C-alpha positions in Angstrom: -7.7 -3.0 6.6 -5.7 -0.6 8.7 -2.8 -3.0 8.8 -2.9 -3.5 5.1 -2.8 0.3 4.5 0.1 0.7 6.9 2.1 -1.8 4.9 1.8 0.3 1.8 4.7 2.4 0.4 2.3 4.8 -1.3 -1.4 5.5 -1.1 -3.4 6.4 -4.3 -6.9 7.7 -3.5 -9.6 8.1 -6.2 -11.7 11.3 -5.8 -13.9 10.4 -8.7 -14.5 11.7 -12.3 -13.7 15.3 -13.3 -17.3 16.5 -12.6 -18.2 20.1 -11.7 -15.0 22.0 -12.5 -13.0 19.4 -10.5 -9.8 19.7 -12.5 -10.0 23.5 -12.2 -10.3 23.2 -8.4 -7.3 20.8 -8.4 -5.3 23.2 -10.5 -6.1 26.1 -8.2 -5.0 24.1 -5.1 -1.8 23.0 -6.8 -1.0 26.6 -7.8 -1.5 27.9 -4.3 0.6 25.0 -2.8 3.5 25.9 -5.2 3.3 29.5 -4.0 3.3 28.3 -0.4 6.4 26.2 -1.1 8.1 29.2 -2.6 7.3 31.3 0.4 8.7 28.6 2.7 11.9 28.5 0.7 12.2 32.3 0.7 11.4 32.8 4.4 13.1 29.7 5.7 10.3 28.4 7.9 7.1 26.5 7.0 4.8 28.6 9.2 5.9 31.9 7.7 3.8 31.2 4.6 0.7 31.3 6.7 1.3 34.8 8.0 -0.5 36.4 5.0 -3.1 33.9 3.8 -4.9 36.5 1.7 -1.8 37.1 -0.4 -1.0 33.5 -0.7 -4.5 32.4 -1.7 -5.5 35.3 -3.9 -9.2 36.1 -4.3 -10.4 33.8 -7.0 -11.1 30.1 -7.4 -12.5 29.6 -3.9 -15.8 28.2 -5.2 -14.2 25.5 -7.4 -11.9 24.5 -4.6 -14.8 24.3 -2.2 -16.6 21.9 -4.6 -13.5 19.7 -4.8 -13.0 19.6 -1.1 -16.6 18.7 -0.6 -16.3 15.4 -2.5 -17.6 12.2 -0.9 -14.2 10.8 -0.2 -13.3 13.5 2.3 -16.5 12.8 4.4 -16.5 9.0 4.7 -15.3 7.5 8.0 -13.5 4.5 6.5 -11.2 6.7 4.4 -9.4 7.8 7.6 -7.6 4.5 7.5 -6.1 5.1 4.1 -6.1 8.9 4.0 -3.9 9.4 7.1 -1.2 6.7 6.5 2.2 8.4 7.1 3.4 7.7 3.5 3.2 9.6 0.3 -0.5 10.0 -0.6 -1.7 11.1 -4.0 -5.3 12.0 -5.0 -6.5 11.1 -8.5 -9.2 13.1 -10.2 -10.0 11.8 -13.7 -6.5 11.7 -15.2 -5.1 14.4 -13.0 -3.2 14.0 -9.7 -2.5 16.2 -6.7 -0.5 15.4 -3.6 -2.4 15.1 -0.4 0.0 17.4 1.3 -1.1 20.2 -1.1 -4.7 19.6 -0.3 -4.2 19.6 3.5 -1.9 22.7 3.3 -4.4 24.7 1.3 -7.2 23.6 3.6 -5.1 25.1 6.5 -4.7 28.3 4.6 -8.4 28.6 3.9 -9.1 28.0 7.6 -7.0 31.1 8.4 -9.2 33.3 6.1 -11.7 35.7 7.6 -15.3 34.4 7.1 -16.2 37.2 4.6 -13.3 36.3 2.4 -14.5 32.7 2.1 -17.9 33.8 1.1 -19.8 32.9 4.2 -20.6 29.1 4.3 -18.7 28.1 1.2 -16.4 25.8 3.1 -18.9 25.0 6.0 -19.1 21.3 5.2 -15.4 20.8 4.6 -12.7 23.0 6.0 -14.9 24.9 8.5 -16.8 21.7 9.3 -13.5 20.1 10.4 -13.3 17.1 8.1 -10.2 17.9 6.1 -8.5 19.6 9.1 -9.1 16.6 11.2 -7.7 14.3 8.5 -4.5 16.4 8.3 -4.1 16.5 12.1 -4.8 12.7 12.4 -2.2 12.0 9.8 0.4 14.0 11.7 -0.3 12.0 14.8 0.0 8.7 13.0 3.4 9.9 11.6 4.6 10.0 15.2 5.1 6.2 15.8 5.1 6.7 19.6 1.7 8.2 19.4 -1.0 6.0 20.9 -4.6 7.0 20.4 -7.1 6.8 23.2 -10.6 5.5 22.4 -12.1 8.8 23.2 -9.7 10.7 20.9 -10.5 8.5 17.9 -14.3 8.6 18.5 -14.2 12.4 18.9 -12.5 12.6 15.5 -14.7 10.0 13.7 -18.0 11.3 15.0 -17.9 14.2 12.5 -17.5 11.9 9.5 -20.3 10.0 7.6 -21.1 6.3 7.3 -23.8 4.4 5.5 -24.1 2.4 8.8 -23.6 4.7 11.8 -22.1 1.7 13.7 -19.1 1.9 11.5 -18.0 5.1 13.3 -17.4 2.8 16.3 -16.0 -0.1 14.5 -13.6 2.0 12.4 -12.2 3.5 15.6 -11.4 0.2 17.3 -8.3 -0.4 15.1 -6.7 2.9 16.2 -7.5 2.8 19.9 -4.6 1.5 22.0 -6.2 1.7 25.4 -9.0 -0.9 25.1 -8.4 -3.7 27.6 -8.7 -7.3 26.4 -10.8 -8.0 29.5 -13.4 -5.5 28.4 -13.3 -5.3 24.6 -15.9 -3.8 22.3 -17.1 -6.7 20.2 -17.8 -6.1 16.5 -21.3 -7.4 15.9 -23.0 -5.9 12.9 -26.6 -6.9 13.9 -26.2 -5.3 17.3 -28.6 -2.4 17.9 -27.1 1.1 18.0 -28.1 1.6 21.7 -26.3 -1.6 22.7 -23.1 -0.6 21.0 -23.1 2.9 22.6 -23.7 1.2 25.9 -20.7 -1.0 25.3 -18.5 2.0 24.6 -19.7 3.7 27.8 -19.0 0.6 29.9 -15.5 0.4 28.3 -14.8 4.0 29.3 -15.9 3.2 32.8 -13.7 0.2 33.0 -10.7 2.2 31.7 -11.0 4.9 34.4 -13.5 3.9 37.1 -12.6 6.9 39.2 -12.5 9.3 36.3 -15.6 10.4 34.6 -14.1 12.8 32.1 -15.5 10.9 29.2 -18.9 12.4 30.2 -17.6 15.7 29.0 -18.1 14.4 25.5 -21.8 13.7 26.1 -24.5 15.8 24.4 -26.8 18.0 26.3 -29.8 15.9 25.5 -30.7 12.5 24.3 -30.6 11.5 20.7 -32.4 9.0 18.4 -29.7 6.4 19.2 -29.4 7.0 22.9 -32.1 8.7 25.0 -29.9 8.6 28.2 -27.8 11.8 28.1 -24.9 10.4 30.0 -24.3 7.7 27.4 -22.4 9.4 24.6 -23.8 9.2 21.1 -20.9 8.8 18.8 -23.1 8.0 15.8 
């Protein structure tokens, strides 16, 4: 699927029906993005528009934007393949459209706001939780054709997303990782138990760098339901 998406000239992503003030949220994001572009043109550099995020965002509409950014599409691990392709990406909501660049830019602006301005945990599951920010950063890295992702880098990104089958967080990452040896691959085997898949990942990391145990820095402080051994990283 990754290869199919990379051959596309444009990506159209469906966010769902209008729903709970969805069009209003999209309209707010589009308006903020236009003000950002105007600031960019006025000041001459893209980063200048971020220097006063309160002025750029204004004080209203945060709740409807939060609801839009919390839609299922932004949380699913498999959408990383389509949502980060370095081509023009457009989000569809009912009959309305909004550029992905606008969504990612406004997410960055929101992340620069003081917590009290964002009404505490309003964006906790989206911008503050890292999903949209990670999508935007991953898209930038894919745009640099010389960029080769390590297995650990991809797994670290994908672990924060959701999947109906937790094993998909591993399998979705395999197409991006460029450092997996053909001698020690991670086989895609859907019936394989979670623990065995995590063991395979740990063994692959050891084969990659037998004298370097940095991958252990990604391990949790205690065992989990998938992997009771603390040194075996739980990416699920």
